[in-house]
N, C-alpha and C positions, 0 to 999 in steps of 0.2 A: 146755054152756057154763059156764065158771068165773065165778060171780057175784062172787067176791072179787077177781078180777083187774081192775085199773083199765083203763078204755077207752084204746085207742091214741090218742096225740095226733096231731092233724093237722099236716102240714108247716108251714102258715101260723102255727100256734100256736107251734111250735118256733122258727120264724124270728123271731116277735115277742119271745119270751123271750130269744133270742140277742142281739137288738139291745139289750134292756134291760140284760143282763149286760155287754155291751161298754161301755155308757155308765156303768154303776155302777163298773166296774173301771177306767174311764178308759183303755181300750185303743184303739190306732189301728185303725180299721175296715178293715184290710187283708184280702185274701182268705185269708191263712194264719190270722190271728186269728179271723176269722168261721168258718172251717171247724172249727177246734179247739173253739170254744165251742158251735157247732151240734151237734157229735157229743157233747159233754159234756151238753148239755140233753137230747138224744135218747137218751142212754145207749147209743150205738153206738160201735164202734171206727173211728177214722178210717183211710182207706186209706193205704197206703205212698205217699210222694211219687214222682212220675214222675222217673226218673233222667236228666234231659235232658243234663246235662254228660257223664255217663259214656257214654251212647249216642252222643253226638256225637263223643266221642273215638274210639269204636269205628268209626264211619262214616268218620272222617278217616283211620284206619289202613288201611281196606280199599283194596286196589289197584284201579285202573281202567285196565286195559290194552286194553280193547276197547269199542266203542260200547255194547254191552249192559250191561256193568258200570257205565259212566258213567251210563246212564239209570237203572239200579236204585239207584245211590248217590243220585241226585237225588230219587228217590221215597222212599228211606229217610230222607234229611234232612228232607223235607217232613213225613213221618209223625212224626218225632221232634218237630218244631216244633209239631205238633198235639197231642202227648201221647197218641197213639192206638196202643195195643199191637197191635191186630189189623192195622193197616196196617204197623206195623214188622215183624211176623212175615211178612206177604205180601211185603214188599220184600226181606227177607233170603232167603226161599225163591227169589224171582225172581233175586236176585243169584247164588245158588249154581248156577243153571242155566247161567250164563255163565262159570263157572270152567274154565280150560283145564288139563287133566290129561294126563299122558303115557299112551299106550296100554300096557296091561299086557303084552300079547304082544310089542309092539315093544320094550319095555324089556328083555325077556329075550334078544332076538336083536340082533345088530349092526345098526346103522342104515345101510342101503345106499341110502336114498332120496336124491334130489338135494336140494341146499340149498334151503330155503324151504318144505318140506312140514311142516305141523303137523297132529297128530292130535287131534281133540276128542272126548273120551269114547269108551268102548269101543263104544257102540251108534251112533255117528255116523260118517259117512264122512270121510276125510282131505281137506284142501284140495289142489287141484292145485298143481303146482310153479309158483313165481314165476320165470318166465324172465327173462333179462337184457333181452330186448326189451320185456317188459311193464313191468319196473322203469324202463326208459328212457322209456317213454311217460308213466309217472307223474311222472318228473323233468321232462319237457318241459311237462306240464300245470302243474306248480308254477311253472316258469320263466315261462310265458305269463301266469299269474295274478298274479305279483308286481307288474308295473307298475300293474295296476288297484287293488291294495291299498295302493299308496304306499310310501314308504321313510322315513316320519317315525319309525316305531318301529324303531330300530336293532336292538334285541334280537330282534324278530320277523324282521327281514330276515336277520340272521345265522343264526337258527334255520333259516330256509328254505334258505339256501345250504348249511348243514351237512347238512340232510336230502337235498338234491340230490346232494351228494358221496357220502353213504352209499348212495343208490340206485344210483349208478354204480360203486360199489365192489363188485367181484365176490366179495371175501372178507368182506363184511359179514355179521354174525351176524343170521339171520332174526328172532330174538326181539327183539333190540335195534332192528332196523329197524322191526318192527311197532309197538313201543312209541313210537319216534320219530315214526312216521306218525300214531299216535293223538294224541300230544301236540300235533303240528303242526295236525292237523285241529281239535282243540279251540281252539287259539289262533287259527286262521284264521277260525273262526266269529265270534269277537269282532271281529277286524279287518274282516271283510266287513260286519258290522253297523255298525261305526263309519264305514266309507266310504260305505255307503248313507245313513246319517244325515247325514253331511257333505254329500253330493251333494244330498239333499232340502233341507237348510237353505240351501245356497248358491243353489239354484234359487228358493226362496221369497224370499231376499234380492234376487236379480236381478229377479224379477217385481215386487217392491215398488219397486225403483229405477225400473224401466221405467214402472210406473203413475205414480210421482211425476213423472217426466219428462213423461209425457203430460199431467198436470195443470198443470205449470208452463208448458208451451208449447201449451196448449189453443187459443190463437188463431193458432198457426202451422200452417196446414194442410199445408205442404210437409214438416213433420216427421212427420206421421201415418204415412206409408209406412214410415219407419224404425221407429217405435214398434210398429206392427202386425207387422212382420217379426221384430223381436226377441221380441215376445210369442210368436209362433209357434215361433221357434227354442228358446225356453225351456220349451216344453210337452212333457212326456214323451209317447211314448218318444223319447229323443234319439238322434241318429246324426251321425257326422262328415259324411255326405253333406248332411244338412239344414243343418248349420251352415256348410258350405262354400258351399252355394247362397245362403244368406242373406248371407254375407260378400261374395260376388261381386255380388249384387244391390245391395248398399248402396254399393259402390265408386263407381259413377257418381253416385249421389245425394250422397255425401260430397264428391266433387270439385266438383259443381255448387254445393253449399252454400258451399264455400270460395270459389269464384269469385264467387258472389252476394254473400258477405259483403264481399269486397274492393271489389266494385263499389258496393255500398250504402254502404260507409264513404267511398268517394270522393264519392258523391253527397251524403252527409251533410256532408262538408267543404265541398263546393261550395255547398250550401244555407246553411251557416253563414257562408260568405264573402258570399253574397248578402244575408243578414240584416244582417251588419256594415255592408255598403255602404248598405243601406236606412236603418239607424240613423244612419250618418254623414250621409246625405242629409237625413234628418229633422231632425238637429241643426243642419245648415247652414240648412235651411229655417226652423227656429225662430229662429236668429240673424238671418236675413234679415228675418223678420217683425218681430222686435224692433227692428231698425235702421230698417225701413220705418215702423213706428209712431212711433219717435222723430222721424223726419224729418217725418212728417205733423203731429205735435204742434207741431213747431217752425214748420212752414209756417202752421198755424192761428194761432199767436201773432203771427207776422210780418204775416199778413193783417190781424188785428185792430188792429195798431199802424201799418198803412200810412197814409200821408197823401196818396198820389197814385196815379194809375192805373199809372204806370210801375213803382212799387214793387210793386204787386199783380201786374202782369204777370210780372215776374222771379220772384216767389215761386211763382206758378202753374206756370211752366215747370219750376221745380225739382221741384214735386210731380208733374208729368206724367212727368218723367224717372225719378223714384223708383218710380212706379207701373209704368212700362214694364219697368224692371229686375226688379221683383217678379214681374210676369207672366211674364217670360222664365224666371226661376228656377223658377217653379211649373210651367211647361210642360215644362222639362227634367226636373224631378223626376217628373212624371207619366209621361213617356216611359220614364224609367229603371225606374220601378215596374212599368209594363206589360211591359217586357222581362224583368224579374225574375220576374214572374208566369208568363210564357210558359216560361221555363227551369224553373221549379218544376213546371209541368204536364208538361214533357218528362221530367223526372226521375221523377215519379210514374208516368208511362206505362212508363218503362224498368223500374222496380221491379216493377210489375204483370206485365210480360212475363217477368221473371226468376221470379216466383212461379209463373206458369203453366208455365214450363219445368220447374221443380222438381216441381210436382204431377205432371206427365206422367212425369218421370224416376222418381219414387217409385213410381208405379203400374205402369209398363211397362218398367222397366229391362231385365229379362231374362225377363219373363213375358208371355204372350199375354193381352191385356186382356179377351177374351171368355171364355175357358175357364179361365184361371188356370194353365194348363200352361206349361212353358218355351217361349219362342219360339226361332227359329232360332239367335240368338246364344247364348241360354242352353243350347240343345242342343249347339252346337259345344263350349262350355266343358265341359259334362258329359261328352261323348265324350272330349275330350282328357284330362280327369281320370281317366276310367275306363280308358283305354288305359294310362296310367302306372301306375295301381293294379294292374291285372291283370298287367302285365309284371313288376311288382315281386313280386307274390304268386304268379305263374305259375299263375293260375286261368283256367278257362274262362268265357266270357261271351257273351251273345247279344243280338241286336237284333230287334225285331219291328215291322213296318209294318202299321197298321190303316187300312182305308178303309171308310167307311160305305157299305153297299149301297143303290143306288137313291137317292142323295142328291139328284141333279138332279130326279128325279121328285117327291121330297118337297118341294123348294123350289117347283117349278112348281105343284103341286096345293094346297099348304098355305101357301105364302108364305115369304119369306126369314126373317121373324121366327121362324117355327116351325123353320126349318132351323138358325138360330143356337141356339135352345133345345135342339134335338136334339144339337148339338155339346157344349153345356154338360152335358147329361145323360150323354152317353157319357164325358166327362172325369171327372165326379163318380163314376160307377160304377167306372170304371177305377182311380181313386185309392183307392177303398175296397176294391178287390179285390187289387191288386198288393201286393207286400211293401214295407216301409218303405225298403229299400235300392234298390228299382227306381226308375227315373226316367221321367216322362211328359213328352213334348214335342209341340207341335203342329207337324207336319212340312209341312203344306200346307193347302189349303182344308178338305177333310173327311178329311185323313189325319193320323194320329198315329204317333209313334215311341215305343217303350218300350225302355229299356236295362236289361238284366237281368244283373247281375254274379253270378259264382259259379254259373253255370247252363249246362248243356249243352243241345243242340238238342232232345232228347226232353223234357226238363223244361220248356223254353220252350213247346213245342207244347201240353203239358198245361196250362200256365198260361193260354195264350190260349183254349183250349177251356173252361176254367173261367170265364173272363170272358164268353165267349159264353153259357154257361148262366146266369150271373148276370143278363145283360141280358134273358133270357126271363122272369125272375121279377120284374124291376123295370121295369115299363112306363113309357114316356114319355107323359104326359098332355097332350092338346091340347083345351081346352074340354071337360074331363071325358071325352074320347074316348081310349081306350088306343091308342097307336101303338107297334108293335113295331119296335125298331131292331136291325138286324143289321150285321155287318161281315165283311169278308174280310181275312185276315191272312197275311203271309209272314214266316217266321222263318229267321234265319241265324245260325250260330255263327261267331265271329271266328276266322280261321285264325292260325297262329303268326306268319307274316310278312305278314299281310294288314292293310292300312290300314282304318280305320273307314269311310270313304266307299265302299270296295269292298264291304264287308260289307252296308252299307245298300242298295247297288245290287242285290246278290243277293237281299236280303229283299224289295225292291220288285218284282223280277221274279217271285219266288215268290208275292207277293200278287196279281199279275196272273193267274198260273196259277190261283189260288184263285177269282178272279172268273170266269174262263173255264170252270172246272169246275162252276159252279153257284152260286157265292156262299155266304156264311154258312159258311165253312170255313177251316181253317188248313192251309197247305202249308209244308213245310220245304225250304229251299234245299239 
């Protein structure tokens, strides 16, 4: 050990000395000044500064013609921002693995491959040819996606239309086509994120408005049905089917509200007229009272100054006549007030009746009040809508009829209240098992109908069997006693020229076959 060599200084000592020098030299305590003085005190050589600007220029110049290169460029830019040489090196190596190079052997020989084949590195297989049919499918996907992305960004919309034209151009250069697809995909990711954010924000605003309406009309019970329906409609996942159902459900309520408003305004006007008449009568009564008082005072004076019985008699007769007139006016006023009071009671009763009708319409417009499923009216509208949609889209669709097994026995042994709860249980399990686009309706006493769009008969049978399995795992409880509920189902696929009632009839017949075959099974018509 060299005894003449001074001991190494500790980092905290160097840091303390650095701060003193910065203060003595009146230097700004920036990271650059601190670094320079620190190495001066320590007697070490400061490292070369990280070339952020130069590396970012290189990163910007690198092409990004495929998703791999785009991803590696992002990693490279992040590493540059961190000033990390190791991560920069890793990102560049990764980027190099995605560079498209021509095949050496293919370059020496004439290219007889169909248009659209690209060869990636000598040790990697070539891509299969991009057929016109495949390119047409990509063009159709973009066309179908455009309405969902909106047309506010004209530049993006024009870019999409230009890409569709290139995809359908049989003479298009594959390299340029691939670059156009890459650029469009990059731009499309931002457009999709914007639309998702817009949708989420609009839904939040809608829910806030609905909640505010609920607070403003908290005393109006007949509005609650509308507010609850709108809240349900604005809760993801959204579908046109759900929005259509809510819209149709509210039509009756809105109509009755308009009718109620006009009738209540008429009653309000009638009440105002009665109040005006009452005030007029009260004013007249007050005037009569004043006149009567004046007469009585005059009579009293005349009596006090009378000198004979005859004079007193005539004055008393005048007082009697005034009193009779006053009594007559008072009786008429009392009768008028009693009549007005009766008319007010009738108006209040009419308003209460309207409110009860609105409450009933809000809760049961198109839904079964027990199970919450569509009632027959709601089911007819759903079927009509489904027929039009499937005819327009030329898709298959099915209906299924479900009937609870041994429901009469369940009612007889456990009571009708238990039977009602069993119906509610089946409806709840069904709603949680079927798809959002499927529709559940109460078809009869213990029968339910399910409309399944874009479904063939085999898929419908599988869906009903899945519902049967779900019921075996979710028992219905009666006083802590597990009760297994099963159902028999008939499934029918709608024919090309077949009306919906005919399809339902075939499904109903298939359901009876399932009952006769032993129950708890699904039969296709």
